[in-house]
TIRO-2110 file (N, C-alpha, C; in Angstrom, 1 decimal):
// TIRO-2110
0.8, -1.2, 0.0, N, 1, A
0.0, 0.0, 0.0, CA, 1, A
0.9, 1.2, 0.0, C, 1, A
1.2, 1.7, 1.3, N, 2, A
2.0, 2.9, 1.3, CA, 2, A
3.4, 2.8, 0.6, C, 2, A
3.9, 1.5, 0.5, N, 3, A
5.2, 1.2, -0.1, CA, 3, A
5.1, 1.1, -1.6, C, 3, A
3.9, 1.1, -2.2, N, 4, A
3.7, 0.9, -3.6, CA, 4, A
4.0, 2.2, -4.3, C, 4, A
4.8, 2.2, -5.3, N, 5, A
5.1, 3.5, -6.0, CA, 5, A
3.9, 3.9, -6.8, C, 5, A
3.7, 5.2, -6.9, N, 6, A
2.6, 5.8, -7.6, CA, 6, A
2.9, 5.7, -9.1, C, 6, A
2.0, 5.1, -9.8, N, 7, A
2.2, 4.8, -11.2, CA, 7, A
2.4, 6.1, -12.0, C, 7, A
1.8, 7.2, -11.5, N, 8, A
2.0, 8.4, -12.3, CA, 8, A
3.4, 9.0, -12.2, C, 8, A
4.2, 8.5, -11.2, N, 9, A
5.6, 8.9, -11.0, CA, 9, A
6.6, 8.0, -11.6, C, 9, A
6.1, 7.1, -12.4, N, 10, A
7.0, 6.1, -13.0, CA, 10, A
7.4, 6.6, -14.4, C, 10, A
8.6, 6.1, -14.8, N, 11, A
9.1, 6.3, -16.2, CA, 11, A
9.5, 5.0, -16.8, C, 11, A
9.4, 5.0, -18.1, N, 12, A
9.9, 3.7, -18.8, CA, 12, A
11.4, 3.6, -18.6, C, 12, A
11.8, 2.3, -18.4, N, 13, A
13.2, 2.1, -18.1, CA, 13, A
14.1, 2.5, -19.2, C, 13, A
13.6, 2.7, -20.5, N, 14, A
14.4, 3.0, -21.6, CA, 14, A
15.2, 4.3, -21.4, C, 14, A
14.6, 5.3, -20.7, N, 15, A
15.3, 6.6, -20.4, CA, 15, A
16.4, 6.4, -19.5, C, 15, A
16.2, 5.6, -18.4, N, 16, A
17.3, 5.3, -17.5, CA, 16, A
18.4, 4.6, -18.2, C, 16, A
18.1, 3.6, -19.0, N, 17, A
19.1, 2.8, -19.7, CA, 17, A
19.9, 3.6, -20.7, C, 17, A
19.3, 4.5, -21.4, N, 18, A
20.0, 5.4, -22.3, CA, 18, A
21.0, 6.3, -21.6, C, 18, A
20.6, 6.9, -20.5, N, 19, A
21.5, 7.7, -19.8, CA, 19, A
22.6, 6.9, -19.2, C, 19, A
22.3, 5.7, -18.6, N, 20, A
23.3, 4.9, -18.0, CA, 20, A
24.3, 4.4, -19.1, C, 20, A
23.9, 4.0, -20.2, N, 21, A
24.8, 3.6, -21.3, CA, 21, A
25.8, 4.7, -21.6, C, 21, A
25.3, 5.9, -21.6, N, 22, A
26.2, 7.0, -21.9, CA, 22, A
27.3, 7.2, -20.8, C, 22, A
26.9, 7.0, -19.6, N, 23, A
27.9, 7.2, -18.5, CA, 23, A
28.9, 6.0, -18.6, C, 23, A
28.5, 4.8, -18.8, N, 24, A
29.4, 3.7, -18.9, CA, 24, A
30.4, 3.9, -20.1, C, 24, A
29.8, 4.4, -21.2, N, 25, A
30.7, 4.6, -22.4, CA, 25, A
31.7, 5.7, -22.1, C, 25, A
31.3, 6.8, -21.5, N, 26, A
32.3, 7.8, -21.2, CA, 26, A
33.3, 7.4, -20.2, C, 26, A
32.9, 6.7, -19.2, N, 27, A
33.9, 6.2, -18.2, CA, 27, A
34.9, 5.3, -18.8, C, 27, A
34.4, 4.4, -19.7, N, 28, A
35.4, 3.5, -20.4, CA, 28, A
36.3, 4.2, -21.3, C, 28, A
35.8, 5.2, -22.0, N, 29, A
36.6, 6.0, -22.9, CA, 29, A
37.7, 6.9, -22.1, C, 29, A
37.3, 7.4, -21.0, N, 30, A
38.2, 8.3, -20.2, CA, 30, A
39.4, 7.5, -19.7, C, 30, A
39.3, 6.2, -19.6, N, 31, A
40.5, 5.4, -19.1, CA, 31, A
41.7, 5.6, -20.0, C, 31, A
41.5, 5.7, -21.3, N, 32, A
42.7, 5.7, -22.2, CA, 32, A
43.4, 7.0, -22.1, C, 32, A
42.8, 8.1, -21.6, N, 33, A
43.4, 9.4, -21.5, CA, 33, A
44.7, 9.3, -20.6, C, 33, A
44.7, 8.4, -19.6, N, 34, A
45.8, 8.3, -18.7, CA, 34, A
46.9, 7.4, -19.3, C, 34, A
46.8, 6.9, -20.5, N, 35, A
47.9, 6.2, -21.2, CA, 35, A
48.6, 7.2, -22.1, C, 35, A
49.7, 7.7, -21.6, N, 36, A
50.4, 8.8, -22.3, CA, 36, A
51.4, 8.4, -23.3, C, 36, A
51.6, 9.3, -24.2, N, 37, A
52.7, 9.0, -25.2, CA, 37, A
54.0, 9.3, -24.5, C, 37, A
54.9, 8.3, -24.6, N, 38, A
56.2, 8.5, -23.9, CA, 38, A
57.1, 9.5, -24.6, C, 38, A
57.8, 10.2, -23.8, N, 39, A
58.7, 11.3, -24.3, CA, 39, A
60.2, 10.7, -24.3, C, 39, A
60.7, 10.4, -25.4, N, 40, A
62.1, 9.9, -25.5, CA, 40, A
63.1, 11.0, -26.0, C, 40, A
62.6, 12.2, -26.1, N, 41, A
63.5, 13.3, -26.6, CA, 41, A
63.7, 13.2, -28.1, C, 41, A
64.8, 13.6, -28.5, N, 42, A
65.1, 13.6, -29.9, CA, 42, A
65.4, 12.2, -30.4, C, 42, A
65.2, 11.9, -31.7, N, 43, A
65.5, 10.6, -32.3, CA, 43, A
66.9, 10.2, -32.0, C, 43, A
67.1, 9.0, -31.6, N, 44, A
68.4, 8.4, -31.3, CA, 44, A
68.8, 8.6, -29.8, C, 44, A
68.0, 9.4, -29.0, N, 45, A
68.4, 9.6, -27.6, CA, 45, A
67.9, 8.5, -26.7, C, 45, A
67.0, 7.6, -27.2, N, 46, A
66.5, 6.5, -26.4, CA, 46, A
65.6, 5.6, -27.3, C, 46, A
65.3, 4.5, -26.7, N, 47, A
64.5, 3.5, -27.5, CA, 47, A
63.0, 3.8, -27.2, C, 47, A
62.3, 4.1, -28.3, N, 48, A
60.8, 4.2, -28.1, CA, 48, A
60.2, 2.9, -27.7, C, 48, A
60.6, 1.8, -28.3, N, 49, A
60.1, 0.5, -27.9, CA, 49, A
60.2, 0.3, -26.4, C, 49, A
61.4, 0.6, -25.9, N, 50, A
61.6, 0.4, -24.4, CA, 50, A
60.7, 1.3, -23.6, C, 50, A
60.5, 2.6, -24.1, N, 51, A
59.7, 3.5, -23.4, CA, 51, A
58.2, 3.1, -23.4, C, 51, A
57.8, 2.5, -24.5, N, 52, A
56.4, 2.0, -24.6, CA, 52, A
56.2, 0.8, -23.7, C, 52, A
57.2, -0.1, -23.7, N, 53, A
57.1, -1.3, -22.8, CA, 53, A
57.2, -0.9, -21.3, C, 53, A
57.9, 0.2, -21.0, N, 54, A
58.0, 0.6, -19.7, CA, 54, A
56.7, 1.2, -19.1, C, 54, A
55.7, 1.4, -19.9, N, 55, A
54.4, 1.8, -19.4, CA, 55, A
53.5, 0.7, -19.2, C, 55, A
54.0, -0.5, -19.0, N, 56, A
53.1, -1.7, -18.9, CA, 56, A
52.1, -1.6, -17.8, C, 56, A
52.4, -0.9, -16.7, N, 57, A
51.5, -0.7, -15.6, CA, 57, A
50.2, 0.1, -16.1, C, 57, A
50.4, 1.1, -16.9, N, 58, A
49.3, 1.8, -17.4, CA, 58, A
48.4, 1.0, -18.3, C, 58, A
49.1, 0.1, -19.2, N, 59, A
48.3, -0.8, -20.0, CA, 59, A
47.5, -1.8, -19.2, C, 59, A
48.2, -2.3, -18.1, N, 60, A
47.5, -3.3, -17.3, CA, 60, A
46.3, -2.7, -16.6, C, 60, A
46.5, -1.5, -16.0, N, 61, A
45.4, -0.9, -15.3, CA, 61, A
44.3, -0.5, -16.2, C, 61, A
44.6, 0.0, -17.4, N, 62, A
43.6, 0.3, -18.4, CA, 62, A
42.8, -1.0, -18.8, C, 62, A
43.5, -2.1, -19.1, N, 63, A
42.8, -3.3, -19.5, CA, 63, A
41.9, -3.8, -18.4, C, 63, A
42.4, -3.8, -17.2, N, 64, A
41.6, -4.4, -16.1, CA, 64, A
40.3, -3.5, -15.9, C, 64, A
40.5, -2.2, -15.8, N, 65, A
39.4, -1.3, -15.6, CA, 65, A
38.4, -1.3, -16.7, C, 65, A
38.9, -1.4, -18.0, N, 66, A
38.0, -1.5, -19.1, CA, 66, A
37.2, -2.7, -19.0, C, 66, A
37.8, -3.8, -18.7, N, 67, A
37.1, -5.1, -18.5, CA, 67, A
36.0, -5.0, -17.4, C, 67, A
36.4, -4.4, -16.3, N, 68, A
35.5, -4.2, -15.1, CA, 68, A
34.3, -3.4, -15.5, C, 68, A
34.6, -2.2, -16.2, N, 69, A
33.5, -1.4, -16.6, CA, 69, A
32.6, -2.1, -17.6, C, 69, A
33.2, -2.8, -18.5, N, 70, A
32.4, -3.5, -19.5, CA, 70, A
31.5, -4.6, -18.8, C, 70, A
32.0, -5.3, -17.9, N, 71, A
31.2, -6.3, -17.2, CA, 71, A
30.1, -5.7, -16.3, C, 71, A
30.5, -4.5, -15.7, N, 72, A
29.4, -3.8, -15.0, CA, 72, A
28.3, -3.3, -15.9, C, 72, A
28.7, -2.9, -17.1, N, 73, A
27.6, -2.5, -18.0, CA, 73, A
26.8, -3.7, -18.4, C, 73, A
27.4, -4.8, -18.6, N, 74, A
26.6, -6.0, -19.0, CA, 74, A
25.6, -6.4, -17.8, C, 74, A
26.2, -6.3, -16.6, N, 75, A
25.4, -6.6, -15.4, CA, 75, A
24.3, -5.6, -15.2, C, 75, A
24.6, -4.3, -15.5, N, 76, A
23.6, -3.3, -15.3, CA, 76, A
22.4, -3.5, -16.3, C, 76, A
22.8, -3.9, -17.6, N, 77, A
21.8, -4.2, -18.6, CA, 77, A
21.0, -5.4, -18.1, C, 77, A
21.6, -6.4, -17.5, N, 78, A
20.9, -7.6, -17.1, CA, 78, A
19.9, -7.3, -15.9, C, 78, A
20.3, -6.3, -15.1, N, 79, A
19.5, -5.9, -14.0, CA, 79, A
18.2, -5.2, -14.5, C, 79, A
18.4, -4.2, -15.4, N, 80, A
17.3, -3.4, -15.8, CA, 80, A
16.5, -4.0, -16.9, C, 80, A
17.0, -5.1, -17.5, N, 81, A
16.2, -5.9, -18.4, CA, 81, A
15.1, -6.6, -17.7, C, 81, A
15.1, -6.7, -16.4, N, 82, A
14.1, -7.4, -15.6, CA, 82, A
13.1, -6.4, -15.0, C, 82, A
13.4, -5.1, -15.3, N, 83, A
12.5, -4.0, -14.8, CA, 83, A
11.6, -3.5, -15.8, C, 83, A
10.3, -3.4, -15.4, N, 84, A
9.3, -2.9, -16.3, CA, 84, A
9.2, -1.3, -16.3, C, 84, A
9.4, -0.7, -15.2, N, 85, A
9.4, 0.7, -15.1, CA, 85, A
10.2, 1.1, -13.9, C, 85, A
10.5, 2.4, -13.8, N, 86, A
11.3, 2.9, -12.7, CA, 86, A
10.6, 4.1, -12.0, C, 86, A
10.9, 4.2, -10.7, N, 87, A
10.3, 5.4, -10.0, CA, 87, A
11.5, 6.3, -9.6, C, 87, A
11.1, 7.3, -8.8, N, 88, A
12.1, 8.4, -8.5, CA, 88, A
13.2, 7.8, -7.6, C, 88, A
12.9, 7.0, -6.7, N, 89, A
13.9, 6.4, -5.8, CA, 89, A
14.9, 5.6, -6.5, C, 89, A
14.4, 4.7, -7.4, N, 90, A
15.3, 3.9, -8.2, CA, 90, A
16.2, 4.7, -9.1, C, 90, A
15.6, 5.8, -9.6, N, 91, A
16.4, 6.7, -10.5, CA, 91, A
17.6, 7.3, -9.7, C, 91, A
17.4, 7.7, -8.4, N, 92, A
18.5, 8.2, -7.6, CA, 92, A
19.5, 7.1, -7.2, C, 92, A
19.0, 5.9, -6.9, N, 93, A
19.9, 4.8, -6.6, CA, 93, A
20.8, 4.5, -7.8, C, 93, A
20.2, 4.6, -9.0, N, 94, A
21.0, 4.3, -10.2, CA, 94, A
22.0, 5.4, -10.4, C, 94, A
21.6, 6.7, -10.1, N, 95, A
22.5, 7.8, -10.2, CA, 95, A
23.7, 7.6, -9.2, C, 95, A
23.4, 7.1, -8.0, N, 96, A
24.5, 6.8, -7.1, CA, 96, A
25.5, 5.8, -7.7, C, 96, A
24.9, 4.7, -8.2, N, 97, A
25.7, 3.7, -8.8, CA, 97, A
26.6, 4.3, -10.0, C, 97, A
26.0, 5.1, -10.8, N, 98, A
26.7, 5.6, -12.0, CA, 98, A
27.7, 6.6, -11.5, C, 98, A
27.5, 7.3, -10.4, N, 99, A
28.5, 8.2, -9.9, CA, 99, A
29.8, 7.5, -9.5, C, 99, A
29.7, 6.3, -8.9, N, 100, A
30.8, 5.5, -8.6, CA, 100, A
31.5, 5.0, -9.9, C, 100, A
30.7, 4.6, -10.9, N, 101, A
31.2, 4.1, -12.2, CA, 101, A
32.0, 5.2, -12.9, C, 101, A
31.5, 6.4, -12.9, N, 102, A
32.1, 7.5, -13.6, CA, 102, A
33.4, 7.9, -12.9, C, 102, A
33.6, 7.5, -11.6, N, 103, A
34.8, 7.9, -10.9, CA, 103, A
35.9, 6.9, -11.1, C, 103, A
35.6, 5.7, -11.7, N, 104, A
36.6, 4.7, -11.9, CA, 104, A
37.9, 5.1, -12.6, C, 104, A
37.8, 6.0, -13.7, N, 105, A
39.1, 6.4, -14.3, CA, 105, A
40.1, 7.1, -13.4, C, 105, A
39.6, 7.7, -12.3, N, 106, A
40.6, 8.4, -11.4, CA, 106, A
41.4, 7.4, -10.6, C, 106, A
40.8, 6.5, -9.9, N, 107, A
41.6, 5.5, -9.2, CA, 107, A
42.4, 4.6, -10.1, C, 107, A
42.0, 4.4, -11.3, N, 108, A
42.8, 3.7, -12.3, CA, 108, A
44.1, 4.4, -12.6, C, 108, A
43.9, 5.7, -12.8, N, 109, A
45.1, 6.6, -13.1, CA, 109, A
46.1, 6.6, -11.9, C, 109, A
45.5, 6.7, -10.7, N, 110, A
46.3, 6.7, -9.5, CA, 110, A
47.1, 5.4, -9.3, C, 110, A
46.4, 4.3, -9.6, N, 111, A
47.0, 2.9, -9.5, CA, 111, A
48.1, 2.8, -10.5, C, 111, A
47.8, 3.2, -11.7, N, 112, A
48.8, 3.0, -12.8, CA, 112, A
50.1, 3.9, -12.5, C, 112, A
49.9, 5.1, -12.0, N, 113, A
51.0, 6.0, -11.7, CA, 113, A
51.9, 5.4, -10.6, C, 113, A
51.3, 4.9, -9.5, N, 114, A
52.1, 4.5, -8.4, CA, 114, A
52.6, 3.1, -8.4, C, 114, A
52.0, 2.3, -9.3, N, 115, A
52.6, 1.0, -9.5, CA, 115, A
54.0, 1.1, -10.1, C, 115, A
54.2, 2.2, -10.8, N, 116, A
55.5, 2.4, -11.4, CA, 116, A
56.6, 2.7, -10.4, C, 116, A
56.2, 3.0, -9.2, N, 117, A
57.2, 3.3, -8.1, CA, 117, A
57.6, 2.0, -7.4, C, 117, A
57.0, 0.9, -7.7, N, 118, A
57.3, -0.4, -7.0, CA, 118, A
56.4, -0.7, -5.9, C, 118, A
56.8, -1.7, -5.1, N, 119, A
56.0, -2.1, -3.9, CA, 119, A
56.4, -1.2, -2.8, C, 119, A
55.5, -0.2, -2.4, N, 120, A
55.8, 0.7, -1.3, CA, 120, A
54.5, 1.2, -0.8, C, 120, A
54.6, 2.1, 0.2, N, 121, A
53.4, 2.7, 0.8, CA, 121, A
52.5, 3.4, -0.2, C, 121, A
53.1, 4.0, -1.2, N, 122, A
52.3, 4.8, -2.2, CA, 122, A
51.5, 3.8, -3.0, C, 122, A
52.1, 2.8, -3.6, N, 123, A
51.4, 1.8, -4.5, CA, 123, A
50.4, 1.0, -3.7, C, 123, A
50.7, 0.7, -2.4, N, 124, A
49.7, 0.0, -1.6, CA, 124, A
48.5, 0.8, -1.4, C, 124, A
48.7, 2.1, -1.1, N, 125, A
47.6, 3.0, -0.9, CA, 125, A
46.7, 3.2, -2.1, C, 125, A
47.4, 3.3, -3.3, N, 126, A
46.7, 3.4, -4.5, CA, 126, A
45.8, 2.2, -4.8, C, 126, A
46.4, 1.0, -4.5, N, 127, A
45.6, -0.3, -4.7, CA, 127, A
44.4, -0.3, -3.8, C, 127, A
44.6, 0.1, -2.5, N, 128, A
43.5, 0.1, -1.5, CA, 128, A
42.4, 1.1, -2.0, C, 128, A
42.8, 2.2, -2.5, N, 129, A
41.9, 3.2, -3.0, CA, 129, A
41.1, 2.6, -4.1, C, 129, A
41.7, 1.9, -5.1, N, 130, A
41.0, 1.3, -6.2, CA, 130, A
40.0, 0.2, -5.6, C, 130, A
40.4, -0.6, -4.7, N, 131, A
39.5, -1.6, -4.1, CA, 131, A
38.3, -0.9, -3.5, C, 131, A
38.5, 0.2, -2.8, N, 132, A
37.4, 0.9, -2.1, CA, 132, A
36.4, 1.4, -3.1, C, 132, A
36.9, 1.9, -4.3, N, 133, A
36.0, 2.4, -5.3, CA, 133, A
35.2, 1.3, -5.9, C, 133, A
35.8, 0.2, -6.2, N, 134, A
35.1, -1.0, -6.7, CA, 134, A
34.1, -1.5, -5.7, C, 134, A
34.5, -1.5, -4.4, N, 135, A
33.6, -1.9, -3.4, CA, 135, A
32.3, -1.0, -3.4, C, 135, A
32.5, 0.3, -3.6, N, 136, A
31.4, 1.3, -3.6, CA, 136, A
30.5, 0.9, -4.8, C, 136, A
31.0, 0.6, -6.0, N, 137, A
30.2, 0.2, -7.1, CA, 137, A
29.4, -1.0, -6.8, C, 137, A
30.0, -2.0, -6.1, N, 138, A
29.3, -3.2, -5.7, CA, 138, A
28.1, -2.9, -4.8, C, 138, A
28.4, -2.0, -3.9, N, 139, A
27.3, -1.6, -2.9, CA, 139, A
26.2, -0.9, -3.7, C, 139, A
26.5, -0.2, -4.8, N, 140, A
25.5, 0.5, -5.6, CA, 140, A
24.6, -0.6, -6.2, C, 140, A
25.1, -1.7, -6.7, N, 141, A
24.3, -2.7, -7.3, CA, 141, A
23.4, -3.4, -6.2, C, 141, A
24.0, -3.6, -5.1, N, 142, A
23.2, -4.2, -4.0, CA, 142, A
22.0, -3.3, -3.6, C, 142, A
22.2, -2.0, -3.5, N, 143, A
21.1, -1.1, -3.2, CA, 143, A
20.0, -1.1, -4.3, C, 143, A
20.4, -1.1, -5.5, N, 144, A
19.4, -1.2, -6.6, CA, 144, A
18.6, -2.4, -6.5, C, 144, A
19.2, -3.6, -6.3, N, 145, A
18.5, -4.8, -6.3, CA, 145, A
17.7, -5.0, -5.0, C, 145, A
18.2, -4.4, -3.9, N, 146, A
17.5, -4.5, -2.6, CA, 146, A
16.2, -3.7, -2.8, C, 146, A
16.3, -2.5, -3.4, N, 147, A
15.1, -1.7, -3.6, CA, 147, A
14.0, -2.4, -4.5, C, 147, A
14.6, -3.1, -5.6, N, 148, A
13.6, -3.8, -6.4, CA, 148, A
13.0, -5.0, -5.7, C, 148, A
13.7, -5.6, -4.8, N, 149, A
13.2, -6.6, -3.9, CA, 149, A
12.0, -6.1, -3.0, C, 149, A
12.2, -4.9, -2.6, N, 150, A
11.1, -4.3, -1.8, CA, 150, A
9.9, -3.8, -2.6, C, 150, A
10.2, -3.6, -3.9, N, 151, A
9.1, -3.1, -4.8, CA, 151, A
9.0, -4.0, -6.0, C, 151, A
8.6, -5.2, -5.9, N, 152, A
8.5, -6.1, -7.0, CA, 152, A
7.6, -5.7, -8.1, C, 152, A
6.7, -4.8, -7.8, N, 153, A
5.8, -4.3, -8.8, CA, 153, A
6.5, -3.5, -9.9, C, 153, A
7.8, -3.1, -9.7, N, 154, A
8.6, -2.5, -10.7, CA, 154, A
9.2, -3.5, -11.7, C, 154, A
9.2, -4.7, -11.3, N, 155, A
9.8, -5.8, -12.1, CA, 155, A
8.8, -6.2, -13.2, C, 155, A
9.3, -6.8, -14.3, N, 156, A
8.5, -7.3, -15.3, CA, 156, A
7.6, -8.4, -14.8, C, 156, A
6.4, -8.6, -15.4, N, 157, A
5.4, -9.5, -14.9, CA, 157, A
5.9, -10.9, -14.9, C, 157, A
6.8, -11.2, -15.8, N, 158, A
7.3, -12.6, -16.0, CA, 158, A
8.6, -12.9, -15.1, C, 158, A
9.0, -11.9, -14.3, N, 159, A
10.1, -12.1, -13.4, CA, 159, A
9.6, -12.5, -12.0, C, 159, A
10.1, -13.6, -11.5, N, 160, A
9.7, -14.1, -10.2, CA, 160, A
10.2, -13.1, -9.1, C, 160, A
9.3, -12.9, -8.1, N, 161, A
9.7, -12.0, -7.0, CA, 161, A
11.0, -12.4, -6.3, C, 161, A
11.3, -13.7, -6.2, N, 162, A
12.5, -14.1, -5.5, CA, 162, A
13.8, -13.8, -6.3, C, 162, A
13.6, -13.4, -7.6, N, 163, A
14.8, -13.1, -8.4, CA, 163, A
15.6, -12.0, -7.8, C, 163, A
14.9, -11.0, -7.2, N, 164, A
15.6, -9.9, -6.6, CA, 164, A
16.4, -10.3, -5.4, C, 164, A
15.9, -11.3, -4.6, N, 165, A
16.7, -11.8, -3.5, CA, 165, A
17.9, -12.5, -3.9, C, 165, A
17.8, -13.3, -5.0, N, 166, A
18.9, -14.0, -5.6, CA, 166, A
20.0, -13.0, -6.0, C, 166, A
19.5, -11.9, -6.7, N, 167, A
20.4, -10.9, -7.2, CA, 167, A
21.1, -10.2, -6.1, C, 167, A
20.4, -9.9, -5.0, N, 168, A
21.0, -9.2, -3.9, CA, 168, A
22.2, -10.1, -3.3, C, 168, A
21.9, -11.4, -3.2, N, 169, A
23.0, -12.2, -2.7, CA, 169, A
24.2, -12.3, -3.6, C, 169, A
23.9, -12.3, -4.9, N, 170, A
25.0, -12.3, -5.8, CA, 170, A
25.8, -11.0, -5.8, C, 170, A
25.1, -9.9, -5.7, N, 171, A
25.7, -8.6, -5.6, CA, 171, A
26.5, -8.4, -4.3, C, 171, A
26.0, -9.0, -3.2, N, 172, A
26.7, -9.0, -1.9, CA, 172, A
28.1, -9.8, -2.1, C, 172, A
28.1, -10.8, -2.9, N, 173, A
29.3, -11.6, -3.1, CA, 173, A
30.4, -10.6, -3.7, C, 173, A
30.0, -9.7, -4.6, N, 174, A
30.9, -8.7, -5.1, CA, 174, A
31.5, -7.8, -4.0, C, 174, A
30.6, -7.5, -3.1, N, 175, A
31.0, -6.6, -2.0, CA, 175, A
32.1, -7.4, -1.2, C, 175, A
31.8, -8.7, -0.9, N, 176, A
32.8, -9.5, -0.1, CA, 176, A
34.1, -9.6, -0.8, C, 176, A
34.1, -9.9, -2.1, N, 177, A
35.4, -10.2, -2.7, CA, 177, A
36.2, -8.9, -2.9, C, 177, A
35.5, -7.8, -3.1, N, 178, A
36.3, -6.5, -3.1, CA, 178, A
36.8, -6.1, -1.7, C, 178, A
36.1, -6.5, -0.7, N, 179, A
36.7, -6.3, 0.7, CA, 179, A
37.9, -7.2, 0.8, C, 179, A
37.9, -8.4, 0.3, N, 180, A
39.1, -9.2, 0.4, CA, 180, A
40.3, -8.7, -0.3, C, 180, A
40.1, -7.9, -1.4, N, 181, A
41.2, -7.3, -2.2, CA, 181, A
41.9, -6.2, -1.4, C, 181, A
41.3, -5.7, -0.3, N, 182, A
41.9, -4.7, 0.4, CA, 182, A
43.2, -5.2, 1.2, C, 182, A
43.1, -6.3, 1.9, N, 183, A
44.3, -6.8, 2.6, CA, 183, A
45.3, -7.3, 1.5, C, 183, A
44.8, -7.8, 0.4, N, 184, A
45.8, -8.2, -0.7, CA, 184, A
46.5, -7.0, -1.2, C, 184, A
45.8, -5.8, -1.3, N, 185, A
46.5, -4.6, -1.8, CA, 185, A
47.5, -4.1, -0.7, C, 185, A
47.2, -4.3, 0.5, N, 186, A
48.2, -3.9, 1.6, CA, 186, A
49.4, -4.8, 1.6, C, 186, A
49.3, -6.0, 1.1, N, 187, A
50.5, -6.9, 1.0, CA, 187, A
51.3, -6.6, -0.2, C, 187, A
50.6, -6.6, -1.4, N, 188, A
51.3, -6.4, -2.6, CA, 188, A
50.3, -5.8, -3.7, C, 188, A
50.5, -4.6, -4.1, N, 189, A
49.6, -4.0, -5.1, CA, 189, A
49.6, -4.8, -6.4, C, 189, A
50.7, -5.4, -6.8, N, 190, A
50.7, -6.2, -8.1, CA, 190, A
49.7, -7.4, -8.0, C, 190, A
49.8, -8.0, -6.8, N, 191, A
48.8, -9.1, -6.5, CA, 191, A
47.4, -8.7, -6.6, C, 191, A
47.2, -7.5, -6.1, N, 192, A
45.8, -6.9, -6.1, CA, 192, A
45.4, -6.7, -7.5, C, 192, A
46.3, -6.2, -8.4, N, 193, A
45.9, -6.0, -9.8, CA, 193, A
45.5, -7.3, -10.4, C, 193, A
46.3, -8.3, -10.1, N, 194, A
45.9, -9.7, -10.6, CA, 194, A
44.6, -10.1, -10.1, C, 194, A
44.3, -9.8, -8.8, N, 195, A
43.0, -10.2, -8.2, CA, 195, A
41.9, -9.5, -8.9, C, 195, A
42.1, -8.2, -9.3, N, 196, A
41.0, -7.5, -10.0, CA, 196, A
40.7, -8.2, -11.3, C, 196, A
41.8, -8.5, -12.0, N, 197, A
41.7, -9.2, -13.3, CA, 197, A
41.0, -10.5, -13.2, C, 197, A
41.3, -11.3, -12.1, N, 198, A
40.7, -12.6, -11.9, CA, 198, A
39.2, -12.4, -11.6, C, 198, A
38.9, -11.4, -10.8, N, 199, A
37.5, -11.2, -10.5, CA, 199, A
36.7, -10.8, -11.7, C, 199, A
37.3, -10.0, -12.6, N, 200, A
36.6, -9.7, -13.9, CA, 200, A
36.3, -10.9, -14.7, C, 200, A
37.3, -11.8, -14.8, N, 201, A
37.0, -13.1, -15.5, CA, 201, A
36.0, -13.9, -14.8, C, 201, A
36.0, -13.9, -13.5, N, 202, A
35.0, -14.7, -12.7, CA, 202, A
33.6, -14.3, -13.1, C, 202, A
33.4, -12.9, -13.0, N, 203, A
32.0, -12.4, -13.3, CA, 203, A
31.6, -12.6, -14.7, C, 203, A
32.6, -12.7, -15.6, N, 204, A
32.2, -13.0, -17.0, CA, 204, A
31.6, -14.4, -17.1, C, 204, A
32.2, -15.4, -16.4, N, 205, A
31.7, -16.8, -16.5, CA, 205, A
30.6, -17.1, -15.5, C, 205, A
30.5, -16.3, -14.5, N, 206, A
29.5, -16.5, -13.5, CA, 206, A
28.2, -15.9, -13.9, C, 206, A
28.2, -15.0, -14.9, N, 207, A
26.9, -14.4, -15.3, CA, 207, A
25.9, -15.3, -15.9, C, 207, A
26.4, -16.3, -16.7, N, 208, A
25.5, -17.2, -17.4, CA, 208, A
24.6, -18.0, -16.5, C, 208, A
25.2, -18.7, -15.5, N, 209, A
24.3, -19.5, -14.6, CA, 209, A
23.5, -18.6, -13.7, C, 209, A
24.0, -17.4, -13.4, N, 210, A
23.2, -16.5, -12.6, CA, 210, A
21.9, -16.0, -13.4, C, 210, A
22.1, -15.8, -14.7, N, 211, A
20.9, -15.4, -15.5, CA, 211, A
19.9, -16.5, -15.5, C, 211, A
20.4, -17.8, -15.6, N, 212, A
19.5, -18.9, -15.6, CA, 212, A
18.6, -18.9, -14.4, C, 212, A
19.2, -18.6, -13.2, N, 213, A
18.5, -18.6, -12.0, CA, 213, A
17.5, -17.5, -11.9, C, 213, A
18.0, -16.3, -12.3, N, 214, A
17.1, -15.1, -12.2, CA, 214, A
16.0, -15.1, -13.2, C, 214, A
16.2, -15.7, -14.4, N, 215, A
15.2, -15.7, -15.4, CA, 215, A
14.2, -16.8, -15.2, C, 215, A
END
C-alpha cells in the first residue's frame, strides 16, 4: 500500500538505460586518457620501444578497468532488463551507482601511476583506493536490487519476485570479494591488480548461470 510506487511517478526504463549507457561509455573512454605518449626526446636519444614497454602498468590498469566497466555495463543491462518501469527512488539509486562508475578512471590513473614506483606505501595506498571504489560500485548494485526486492511491482510480470533476493545475494558476493582485495592490496599491489583481473574473469563466466536462476 504505502510502499507501492505511484504509477503516475514512473518512467519507462528506456530513459534510465539510455542515460546509463552514456555514463558507462564515457567512463570506459576516459580510461585511455591516462595512457600517455612516452617522451624519449630527440630521435636516437632513447628507445621508443623500451619507453612503450616501460608503461606496462598503465596498459594493465587500463585493461583491467576497461574489462571491469564492461562487465558492470553487462550486469547493469541484465538488472534493468528485468525492470518494467522505474520510479524516483530507483532513479536516484541508479545515479549513485553511476557516480561510482564515472569515478573509476581516477583510481585507475592513481593505481597506474604509483605501480611504477614499485611495492611501497604509495602503491599499496593506490591499490586500496582502487579496491574501495570498486567496493562502492558493488554496494550500488546491492542497493538497486534491494530496492527492487522491496518493490517487486517495478519488475516485469514474468520475473519471479524471488529473483531480486537471488540478485542481492550475488551482488553481496561482489562486496565481499572486493573487501578481500583490500588486505591483498596492503600486502602487494601487483597481486591486487591480478586479483582485480581474476574477479573480472570470474564475473564473465558466473553471469551465465546467474541469469538462468534469475530468469
